[in-house]
N, CA, C and O atoms as a DFTB+ gen file, in Angstrom:
584 C
 N C O
     1  1       1.731     -47.002       9.956
     2  2       0.331     -46.702       9.718
     3  2       0.197     -45.939       8.402
     4  3       0.966     -45.015       8.138
     5  1      -0.759     -46.316       7.593
     6  2      -0.978     -45.696       6.295
     7  2      -1.733     -44.371       6.460
     8  3      -2.781     -44.328       7.105
     9  1      -1.197     -43.293       5.876
    10  2      -1.859     -41.996       5.904
    11  2      -2.913     -41.950       4.809
    12  3      -2.627     -42.293       3.662
    13  1      -4.122     -41.533       5.145
    14  2      -5.196     -41.429       4.168
    15  2      -5.680     -39.997       4.074
    16  3      -5.794     -39.302       5.084
    17  1      -5.962     -39.563       2.868
    18  2      -6.550     -38.253       2.655
    19  2      -8.008     -38.354       3.104
    20  3      -8.680     -39.346       2.823
    21  1      -8.485     -37.340       3.791
    22  2      -9.826     -37.397       4.367
    23  2     -10.928     -37.463       3.310
    24  3     -11.913     -38.175       3.500
    25  1     -10.786     -36.759       2.237
    26  2     -11.871     -36.674       1.265
    27  2     -11.360     -37.121      -0.107
    28  3     -10.544     -36.438      -0.725
    29  1     -11.843     -38.261      -0.571
    30  2     -11.404     -38.762      -1.866
    31  2     -12.017     -37.924      -2.986
    32  3     -13.230     -37.720      -3.022
    33  1     -11.185     -37.446      -3.885
    34  2     -11.688     -36.702      -5.031
    35  2     -11.986     -37.658      -6.178
    36  3     -11.291     -38.654      -6.379
    37  1     -13.037     -37.331      -6.924
    38  2     -13.406     -38.107      -8.104
    39  2     -13.621     -37.120      -9.246
    40  3     -13.547     -35.906      -9.056
    41  1     -13.888     -37.654     -10.425
    42  2     -14.145     -36.767     -11.562
    43  2     -15.396     -35.930     -11.338
    44  3     -15.564     -34.892     -11.980
    45  1     -16.279     -36.362     -10.438
    46  2     -17.476     -35.580     -10.130
    47  2     -17.146     -34.298      -9.372
    48  3     -17.968     -33.383      -9.309
    49  1     -15.941     -34.228      -8.796
    50  2     -15.496     -33.019      -8.098
    51  2     -14.877     -31.999      -9.054
    52  3     -14.553     -30.884      -8.645
    53  1     -14.714     -32.369     -10.310
    54  2     -14.199     -31.451     -11.332
    55  2     -15.394     -30.661     -11.860
    56  3     -16.236     -31.191     -12.584
    57  1     -15.450     -29.408     -11.490
    58  2     -16.629     -28.598     -11.772
    59  2     -16.349     -27.495     -12.776
    60  3     -15.256     -26.932     -12.817
    61  1     -17.362     -27.195     -13.589
    62  2     -17.301     -26.017     -14.444
    63  2     -17.762     -24.828     -13.611
    64  3     -18.819     -24.868     -12.981
    65  1     -16.966     -23.786     -13.616
    66  2     -17.262     -22.584     -12.838
    67  2     -17.449     -21.420     -13.795
    68  3     -16.563     -21.110     -14.592
    69  1     -18.604     -20.781     -13.713
    70  2     -18.845     -19.571     -14.495
    71  2     -18.193     -18.405     -13.772
    72  3     -18.543     -18.090     -12.634
    73  1     -17.245     -17.771     -14.442
    74  2     -16.551     -16.623     -13.870
    75  2     -17.340     -15.353     -14.167
    76  3     -17.987     -15.258     -15.210
    77  1     -17.295     -14.370     -13.257
    78  2     -18.033     -13.121     -13.492
    79  2     -17.624     -12.472     -14.821
    80  3     -16.441     -12.333     -15.132
    81  1     -18.630     -12.089     -15.577
    82  2     -18.389     -11.504     -16.899
    83  2     -19.020     -10.118     -16.934
    84  3     -20.199      -9.942     -16.626
    85  1     -18.206      -9.145     -17.317
    86  2     -18.670      -7.765     -17.436
    87  2     -18.615      -7.400     -18.913
    88  3     -17.547      -7.390     -19.525
    89  1     -19.775      -7.102     -19.472
    90  2     -19.873      -6.831     -20.910
    91  2     -19.978      -5.341     -21.186
    92  3     -20.571      -4.580     -20.421
    93  1     -19.382      -4.952     -22.307
    94  2     -19.509      -3.584     -22.787
    95  2     -19.491      -3.623     -24.304
    96  3     -18.510      -4.063     -24.904
    97  1     -20.571      -3.165     -24.928
    98  2     -20.615      -3.141     -26.390
    99  2     -19.511      -2.266     -26.960
   100  3     -19.016      -2.515     -28.059
   101  1     -19.137      -1.264     -26.224
   102  2     -18.169      -0.279     -26.708
   103  2     -16.722      -0.685     -26.411
   104  3     -15.820      -0.372     -27.188
   105  1     -16.499      -1.373     -25.302
   106  2     -15.128      -1.605     -24.845
   107  2     -14.719      -3.067     -24.757
   108  3     -13.611      -3.354     -24.303
   109  1     -15.561      -3.997     -25.169
   110  2     -15.214      -5.408     -25.054
   111  2     -15.668      -5.983     -23.724
   112  3     -16.460      -5.365     -23.012
   113  1     -15.173      -7.151     -23.394
   114  2     -15.597      -7.861     -22.192
   115  2     -14.441      -8.010     -21.213
   116  3     -13.269      -7.965     -21.589
   117  1     -14.804      -8.189     -19.944
   118  2     -13.834      -8.377     -18.873
   119  2     -14.323      -9.525     -18.000
   120  3     -15.481      -9.550     -17.584
   121  1     -13.434     -10.474     -17.726
   122  2     -13.757     -11.576     -16.817
   123  2     -12.766     -11.546     -15.671
   124  3     -11.566     -11.350     -15.866
   125  1     -13.294     -11.744     -14.465
   126  2     -12.480     -11.702     -13.249
   127  2     -12.460     -13.100     -12.630
   128  3     -13.500     -13.745     -12.497
   129  1     -11.272     -13.555     -12.257
   130  2     -11.132     -14.864     -11.605
   131  2     -10.837     -14.635     -10.123
   132  3      -9.691     -14.696      -9.679
   133  1     -11.898     -14.372      -9.382
   134  2     -11.753     -14.256      -7.934
   135  2     -12.820     -15.122      -7.283
   136  3     -13.640     -15.729      -7.972
   137  1     -12.810     -15.178      -5.991
   138  2     -13.737     -16.038      -5.248
   139  2     -13.627     -17.506      -5.655
   140  3     -14.624     -18.228      -5.696
   141  1     -12.406     -17.934      -5.954
   142  2     -12.170     -19.347      -6.272
   143  2     -12.074     -20.138      -4.966
   144  3     -11.858     -19.544      -3.910
   145  1     -12.229     -21.456      -5.013
   146  2     -12.144     -22.256      -3.792
   147  2     -10.706     -22.429      -3.280
   148  3     -10.465     -23.233      -2.379
   149  1      -9.761     -21.688      -3.845
   150  2      -8.370     -21.686      -3.372
   151  2      -7.754     -20.336      -3.696
   152  3      -8.229     -19.624      -4.580
   153  1      -6.696     -19.988      -2.979
   154  2      -5.940     -18.767      -3.270
   155  2      -5.016     -19.047      -4.444
   156  3      -4.374     -20.096      -4.499
   157  1      -4.949     -18.122      -5.367
   158  2      -4.103     -18.295      -6.557
   159  2      -2.658     -17.974      -6.188
   160  3      -2.349     -16.880      -5.716
   161  1      -1.772     -18.960      -6.416
   162  2      -0.345     -18.771      -6.141
   163  2       0.496     -18.716      -7.420
   164  3       1.618     -18.210      -7.416
   165  1      -0.070     -19.250      -8.526
   166  2       0.695     -19.321      -9.782
   167  2      -0.274     -19.257     -10.947
   168  3      -1.374     -19.807     -10.900
   169  1       0.166     -18.567     -12.000
   170  2      -0.609     -18.471     -13.236
   171  2       0.333     -18.808     -14.391
   172  3       1.450     -18.296     -14.462
   173  1      -0.125     -19.665     -15.287
   174  2       0.644     -19.927     -16.501
   175  2      -0.334     -20.210     -17.632
   176  3      -1.518     -20.446     -17.388
   177  1       0.156     -20.186     -18.865
   178  2      -0.699     -20.487     -19.997
   179  2       0.059     -21.256     -21.059
   180  3       1.270     -21.109     -21.227
   181  1      -0.696     -22.085     -21.774
   182  2      -0.177     -22.901     -22.876
   183  2      -0.692     -22.321     -24.183
   184  3      -1.855     -21.927     -24.269
   185  1       0.144     -22.266     -25.184
   186  2      -0.261     -21.752     -26.488
   187  2       0.645     -22.339     -27.560
   188  3       1.683     -22.927     -27.258
   189  1       0.242     -22.174     -28.810
   190  2       0.989     -22.723     -29.947
   191  2       1.195     -24.241     -29.826
   192  3       2.234     -24.765     -30.228
   193  1       0.205     -24.935     -29.274
   194  2       0.294     -26.391     -29.158
   195  2       0.053     -26.980     -30.546
   196  3      -0.998     -26.735     -31.139
   197  1       1.004     -27.753     -31.076
   198  2       0.833     -28.328     -32.413
   199  2      -0.374     -29.256     -32.485
   200  3      -0.710     -29.922     -31.506
   201  1      -1.018     -29.300     -33.631
   202  2      -2.163     -30.182     -33.847
   203  2      -1.828     -31.617     -33.495
   204  3      -0.754     -32.112     -33.841
   205  1      -2.740     -32.287     -32.811
   206  2      -2.557     -33.686     -32.461
   207  2      -1.767     -33.927     -31.183
   208  3      -1.642     -35.071     -30.745
   209  1      -1.230     -32.868     -30.576
   210  2      -0.440     -33.033     -29.357
   211  2      -1.316     -32.949     -28.108
   212  3      -2.359     -32.295     -28.102
   213  1      -0.864     -33.628     -27.049
   214  2      -1.498     -33.565     -25.731
   215  2      -0.615     -32.751     -24.805
   216  3       0.603     -32.700     -24.977
   217  1      -1.232     -32.119     -23.829
   218  2      -0.506     -31.455     -22.743
   219  2      -1.066     -31.986     -21.437
   220  3      -2.198     -32.468     -21.381
   221  1      -0.287     -31.895     -20.420
   222  2      -0.710     -32.401     -19.125
   223  2      -0.238     -33.821     -18.931
   224  3       0.947     -34.052     -18.693
   225  1      -1.144     -34.779     -19.027
   226  2      -0.857     -36.195     -18.810
   227  2      -0.158     -36.413     -17.467
   228  3       0.915     -37.010     -17.389
   229  1      -0.809     -35.904     -16.409
   230  2      -0.300     -36.055     -15.053
   231  2      -1.411     -35.765     -14.048
   232  3      -2.520     -35.380     -14.417
   233  1      -1.091     -35.956     -12.789
   234  2      -1.951     -35.565     -11.672
   235  2      -1.068     -34.848     -10.667
   236  3       0.159     -34.896     -10.753
   237  1      -1.699     -34.188      -9.721
   238  2      -0.970     -33.528      -8.643
   239  2      -1.346     -34.163      -7.320
   240  3      -2.491     -34.567      -7.118
   241  1      -0.385     -34.250      -6.426
   242  2      -0.646     -34.803      -5.098
   243  2      -1.534     -33.873      -4.282
   244  3      -2.478     -34.333      -3.638
   245  1      -1.247     -32.558      -4.297
   246  2      -1.977     -31.616      -3.436
   247  2      -2.481     -30.372      -4.158
   248  3      -3.362     -29.688      -3.636
   249  1      -1.967     -30.060      -5.314
   250  2      -2.306     -28.828      -6.013
   251  2      -3.698     -28.892      -6.639
   252  3      -4.084     -29.905      -7.223
   253  1      -4.435     -27.805      -6.509
   254  2      -5.726     -27.623      -7.180
   255  2      -5.530     -26.601      -8.286
   256  3      -4.651     -25.745      -8.196
   257  1      -6.345     -26.686      -9.329
   258  2      -6.193     -25.719     -10.412
   259  2      -7.509     -25.449     -11.116
   260  3      -8.449     -26.243     -11.070
   261  1      -7.539     -24.298     -11.769
   262  2      -8.653     -23.920     -12.613
   263  2      -8.077     -23.688     -14.000
   264  3      -7.139     -22.908     -14.160
   265  1      -8.632     -24.359     -15.002
   266  2      -8.161     -24.216     -16.380
   267  2      -9.253     -23.541     -17.196
   268  3     -10.423     -23.917     -17.128
   269  1      -8.853     -22.541     -17.964
   270  2      -9.773     -21.744     -18.773
   271  2      -9.270     -21.722     -20.208
   272  3      -8.068     -21.591     -20.441
   273  1     -10.179     -21.848     -21.173
   274  2      -9.830     -21.628     -22.581
   275  2      -9.884     -20.114     -22.806
   276  3     -10.925     -19.574     -23.181
   277  1      -8.763     -19.439     -22.575
   278  2      -8.719     -17.983     -22.710
   279  2      -8.968     -17.568     -24.154
   280  3      -9.479     -16.482     -24.426
   281  1      -8.596     -18.456     -25.073
   282  2      -8.839     -18.235     -26.506
   283  2      -8.954     -19.597     -27.172
   284  3      -8.278     -20.544     -26.771
   285  1      -9.798     -19.702     -28.173
   286  2      -9.956     -20.968     -28.883
   287  2     -10.615     -22.028     -28.031
   288  3     -11.422     -21.729     -27.151
   289  1     -10.259     -23.281     -28.307
   290  2     -10.900     -24.388     -27.595
   291  2      -9.950     -25.566     -27.468
   292  3      -8.956     -25.671     -28.187
   293  1     -10.284     -26.452     -26.529
   294  2      -9.574     -27.710     -26.335
   295  2     -10.437     -28.588     -25.440
   296  3     -11.419     -28.124     -24.859
   297  1     -10.070     -29.842     -25.336
   298  2     -10.788     -30.806     -24.512
   299  2      -9.882     -31.248     -23.375
   300  3      -8.680     -31.438     -23.561
   301  1     -10.477     -31.411     -22.186
   302  2      -9.742     -31.892     -21.024
   303  2     -10.282     -33.272     -20.667
   304  3     -11.481     -33.432     -20.438
   305  1      -9.404     -34.267     -20.619
   306  2      -9.766     -35.604     -20.187
   307  2      -9.442     -35.691     -18.698
   308  3      -8.338     -35.358     -18.268
   309  1     -10.429     -36.147     -17.916
   310  2     -10.296     -36.278     -16.463
   311  2     -10.403     -37.755     -16.099
   312  3     -11.197     -38.489     -16.687
   313  1      -9.600     -38.187     -15.129
   314  2      -9.568     -39.604     -14.751
   315  2      -9.293     -39.690     -13.252
   316  3      -8.309     -39.130     -12.768
   317  1     -10.163     -40.392     -12.515
   318  2      -9.951     -40.555     -11.076
   319  2      -9.459     -41.962     -10.725
   320  3      -9.445     -42.347      -9.556
   321  1      -9.063     -42.712     -11.724
   322  2      -8.596     -44.080     -11.501
   323  2      -9.676     -45.115     -11.729
   324  3      -9.370     -46.283     -11.972
   325  1     -10.939     -44.709     -11.654
   326  2     -12.070     -45.605     -11.909
   327  2     -12.908     -45.147     -13.089
   328  3     -13.403     -45.967     -13.862
   329  1     -13.065     -43.853     -13.226
   330  2     -13.925     -43.286     -14.268
   331  2     -13.187     -42.193     -15.032
   332  3     -12.278     -41.540     -14.521
   333  1     -13.615     -42.027     -16.264
   334  2     -13.060     -40.972     -17.123
   335  2     -14.192     -40.117     -17.658
   336  3     -15.318     -40.579     -17.838
   337  1     -13.864     -38.864     -17.906
   338  2     -14.829     -37.918     -18.465
   339  2     -14.058     -36.884     -19.266
   340  3     -12.939     -36.517     -18.908
   341  1     -14.658     -36.417     -20.349
   342  2     -14.052     -35.353     -21.144
   343  2     -14.908     -34.106     -21.044
   344  3     -16.138     -34.167     -21.058
   345  1     -14.220     -32.960     -20.940
   346  2     -14.893     -31.661     -20.859
   347  2     -14.321     -30.777     -21.954
   348  3     -13.107     -30.609     -22.068
   349  1     -15.215     -30.218     -22.756
   350  2     -14.828     -29.314     -23.845
   351  2     -14.877     -27.886     -23.315
   352  3     -15.905     -27.440     -22.804
   353  1     -13.763     -27.175     -23.439
   354  2     -13.700     -25.781     -23.007
   355  2     -13.544     -24.882     -24.218
   356  3     -12.676     -25.110     -25.061
   357  1     -14.389     -23.855     -24.307
   358  2     -14.302     -22.938     -25.453
   359  2     -14.806     -21.527     -25.116
   360  3     -15.024     -20.719     -26.019
   361  1     -14.990     -21.229     -23.828
   362  2     -15.453     -19.901     -23.435
   363  2     -14.507     -19.313     -22.389
   364  3     -14.202     -19.982     -21.402
   365  1     -14.035     -18.083     -22.578
   366  2     -13.060     -17.503     -21.647
   367  2     -13.652     -17.109     -20.297
   368  3     -12.923     -16.627     -19.430
   369  1     -14.926     -17.299     -20.103
   370  2     -15.562     -16.983     -18.819
   371  2     -16.045     -18.242     -18.096
   372  3     -16.825     -18.157     -17.147
   373  1     -15.573     -19.419     -18.552
   374  2     -15.902     -20.685     -17.894
   375  2     -14.590     -21.411     -17.610
   376  3     -13.785     -21.651     -18.510
   377  1     -14.395     -21.755     -16.339
   378  2     -13.196     -22.480     -15.952
   379  2     -13.534     -23.873     -15.456
   380  3     -14.632     -24.110     -14.953
   381  1     -12.596     -24.788     -15.596
   382  2     -12.753     -26.154     -15.110
   383  2     -11.891     -26.316     -13.866
   384  3     -10.664     -26.232     -13.934
   385  1     -12.537     -26.547     -12.739
   386  2     -11.839     -26.786     -11.490
   387  2     -11.382     -28.241     -11.452
   388  3     -12.191     -29.160     -11.577
   389  1     -10.070     -28.441     -11.277
   390  2      -9.505     -29.790     -11.181
   391  2      -8.827     -29.901      -9.824
   392  3      -7.758     -29.326      -9.619
   393  1      -9.437     -30.636      -8.891
   394  2      -8.827     -30.794      -7.573
   395  2      -7.641     -31.752      -7.624
   396  3      -7.399     -32.423      -8.626
   397  1      -6.917     -31.792      -6.523
   398  2      -5.754     -32.677      -6.406
   399  2      -6.138     -34.129      -6.673
   400  3      -7.280     -34.536      -6.461
   401  1      -5.180     -34.881      -7.133
   402  2      -5.229     -36.333      -7.389
   403  2      -6.216     -36.746      -8.467
   404  3      -6.811     -37.822      -8.401
   405  1      -6.386     -35.880      -9.460
   406  2      -7.159     -36.223     -10.660
   407  2      -6.196     -36.218     -11.850
   408  3      -5.562     -35.201     -12.134
   409  1      -6.089     -37.337     -12.533
   410  2      -5.253     -37.433     -13.742
   411  2      -5.946     -36.638     -14.837
   412  3      -7.165     -36.719     -14.988
   413  1      -5.175     -35.871     -15.601
   414  2      -5.794     -35.071     -16.657
   415  2      -4.811     -34.820     -17.791
   416  3      -3.594     -34.798     -17.607
   417  1      -5.390     -34.633     -18.963
   418  2      -4.599     -34.127     -20.076
   419  2      -5.500     -33.311     -20.991
   420  3      -6.712     -33.515     -21.055
   421  1      -4.872     -32.389     -21.690
   422  2      -5.562     -31.493     -22.610
   423  2      -5.234     -31.935     -24.024
   424  3      -4.088     -32.268     -24.327
   425  1      -6.254     -31.939     -24.904
   426  2      -6.022     -32.367     -26.280
   427  2      -7.010     -31.668     -27.212
   428  3      -7.867     -30.907     -26.764
   429  1      -6.883     -31.928     -28.485
   430  2      -7.748     -31.338     -29.522
   431  2      -7.761     -29.813     -29.471
   432  3      -8.825     -29.194     -29.487
   433  1      -6.580     -29.214     -29.409
   434  2      -6.456     -27.762     -29.384
   435  2      -6.840     -27.176     -30.735
   436  3      -6.395     -27.657     -31.777
   437  1      -7.660     -26.144     -30.713
   438  2      -7.961     -25.427     -31.952
   439  2      -6.773     -24.531     -32.294
   440  3      -5.914     -24.271     -31.451
   441  1      -6.736     -24.070     -33.525
   442  2      -5.695     -23.136     -33.937
   443  2      -5.813     -21.863     -33.100
   444  3      -6.900     -21.299     -32.977
   445  1      -4.725     -21.419     -32.538
   446  2      -4.720     -20.197     -31.741
   447  2      -5.238     -20.364     -30.323
   448  3      -5.444     -19.368     -29.629
   449  1      -5.454     -21.596     -29.871
   450  2      -5.974     -21.817     -28.520
   451  2      -4.950     -21.404     -27.469
   452  3      -3.744     -21.588     -27.634
   453  1      -5.472     -20.843     -26.387
   454  2      -4.660     -20.495     -25.218
   455  2      -5.342     -21.105     -23.998
   456  3      -6.494     -20.790     -23.700
   457  1      -4.624     -21.980     -23.292
   458  2      -5.118     -22.597     -22.061
   459  2      -4.480     -21.866     -20.889
   460  3      -3.261     -21.885     -20.721
   461  1      -5.314     -21.221     -20.082
   462  2      -4.860     -20.473     -18.919
   463  2      -5.071     -21.327     -17.676
   464  3      -6.157     -21.870     -17.474
   465  1      -4.040     -21.450     -16.840
   466  2      -4.141     -22.242     -15.608
   467  2      -3.855     -21.359     -14.402
   468  3      -2.854     -20.644     -14.357
   469  1      -4.753     -21.423     -13.428
   470  2      -4.597     -20.732     -12.149
   471  2      -4.447     -21.825     -11.102
   472  3      -5.315     -22.691     -10.999
   473  1      -3.356     -21.808     -10.314
   474  2      -3.089     -22.913      -9.406
   475  2      -3.009     -22.480      -7.948
   476  3      -2.771     -21.312      -7.641
   477  1      -3.211     -23.441      -7.064
   478  2      -3.236     -23.197      -5.629
   479  2      -1.851     -23.153      -4.999
   480  3      -1.717     -22.828      -3.819
   481  1      -0.826     -23.475      -5.771
   482  2       0.520     -23.472      -5.200
   483  2       1.545     -23.187      -6.279
   484  3       1.241     -23.225      -7.471
   485  1       2.759     -22.901      -5.848
   486  2       3.862     -22.675      -6.769
   487  2       4.304     -24.009      -7.357
   488  3       3.942     -25.069      -6.849
   489  1       5.085     -23.951      -8.428
   490  2       5.585     -25.168      -9.071
   491  2       6.443     -25.960      -8.092
   492  3       7.324     -25.407      -7.433
   493  1       6.176     -27.265      -8.005
   494  2       6.959     -28.180      -7.184
   495  2       6.948     -29.528      -7.887
   496  3       5.925     -30.212      -7.905
   497  1       8.061     -29.907      -8.456
   498  2       8.143     -31.162      -9.213
   499  2       7.717     -32.358      -8.360
   500  3       7.155     -33.317      -8.888
   501  1       7.974     -32.317      -7.055
   502  2       7.609     -33.431      -6.176
   503  2       6.094     -33.619      -6.067
   504  3       5.637     -34.682      -5.647
   505  1       5.311     -32.601      -6.438
   506  2       3.855     -32.694      -6.365
   507  2       3.261     -33.441      -7.570
   508  3       2.102     -33.851      -7.532
   509  1       4.044     -33.615      -8.625
   510  2       3.551     -34.225      -9.864
   511  2       3.580     -35.743      -9.798
   512  3       4.521     -36.340      -9.277
   513  1       2.537     -36.354     -10.334
   514  2       2.491     -37.787     -10.598
   515  2       2.453     -37.914     -12.121
   516  3       1.396     -37.728     -12.725
   517  1       3.569     -38.221     -12.740
   518  2       3.678     -38.204     -14.199
   519  2       3.510     -39.576     -14.842
   520  3       3.399     -39.677     -16.064
   521  1       3.490     -40.610     -14.048
   522  2       3.316     -41.971     -14.541
   523  2       1.960     -42.467     -14.062
   524  3       1.641     -42.352     -12.878
   525  1       1.158     -43.018     -14.970
   526  2      -0.203     -43.411     -14.627
   527  2      -0.235     -44.484     -13.528
   528  3      -1.107     -44.443     -12.659
   529  1       0.688     -45.428     -13.553
   530  2       0.716     -46.461     -12.505
   531  2       1.074     -45.851     -11.150
   532  3       0.533     -46.264     -10.124
   533  1       1.980     -44.873     -11.139
   534  2       2.299     -44.170      -9.892
   535  2       1.063     -43.440      -9.364
   536  3       0.819     -43.414      -8.158
   537  1       0.294     -42.854     -10.265
   538  2      -0.958     -42.178      -9.901
   539  2      -1.926     -43.176      -9.246
   540  3      -2.473     -42.899      -8.179
   541  1      -2.133     -44.321      -9.876
   542  2      -3.039     -45.332      -9.325
   543  2      -2.551     -45.810      -7.951
   544  3      -3.352     -45.992      -7.034
   545  1      -1.245     -46.010      -7.814
   546  2      -0.690     -46.431      -6.528
   547  2      -0.886     -45.349      -5.462
   548  3      -1.190     -45.659      -4.310
   549  1      -0.713     -44.098      -5.843
   550  2      -0.919     -42.981      -4.919
   551  2      -2.357     -42.963      -4.416
   552  3      -2.595     -42.833      -3.216
   553  1      -3.304     -43.092      -5.318
   554  2      -4.721     -43.077      -4.920
   555  2      -5.036     -44.269      -4.004
   556  3      -5.747     -44.118      -3.010
   557  1      -4.514     -45.435      -4.338
   558  2      -4.753     -46.618      -3.517
   559  2      -4.143     -46.447      -2.120
   560  3      -4.752     -46.816      -1.116
   561  1      -2.949     -45.889      -2.076
   562  2      -2.244     -45.682      -0.814
   563  2      -2.969     -44.668       0.075
   564  3      -3.029     -44.839       1.292
   565  1      -3.517     -43.614      -0.533
   566  2      -4.145     -42.540       0.230
   567  2      -5.647     -42.696       0.432
   568  3      -6.205     -42.155       1.387
   569  1      -6.292     -43.419      -0.447
   570  2      -7.741     -43.569      -0.354
   571  2      -8.160     -44.999      -0.061
   572  3      -9.327     -45.256       0.234
   573  1      -7.234     -45.915      -0.140
   574  2      -7.572     -47.326       0.011
   575  2      -7.976     -47.893      -1.336
   576  3      -8.160     -47.141      -2.293
   577  1      -8.113     -49.169      -1.422
   578  2      -8.475     -49.827      -2.678
   579  2      -9.825     -49.295      -3.163
   580  3     -10.800     -49.241      -2.412
   581  1      -9.852     -48.904      -4.442
   582  2     -11.084     -48.382      -5.049
   583  2     -11.997     -49.513      -5.447
   584  3     -13.083     -49.274      -5.975
């Protein structure tokens, strides 16, 4: 019997989330990443990405994540196997929620850009779908033919 995920994710489930911002003219700004739709288990960041390079180019089987442009800017391409959408991130108080089984990659990094990722689980290589055809097969297997 084929196992199916109950709720199929699409690019429409990738949401921009405004994070709480506390401003102070004297002391700078503070943004807090709490009240996310998942518990944070891992935090990492990308920086010094050479011009013209992509990062990501994968999907996750079960992991959810929030990506923030902590500094500078970059674009995130989202793909659910049927539709694609690009989201430009350039504010450290706005995060992009990327649920499981969405193919994504980051590109067009500005000089000095820092991409901060908050994830729902620890690193597990078995959770990654690094080949686009494997990703499409995974979605078909778990969601049925699109």
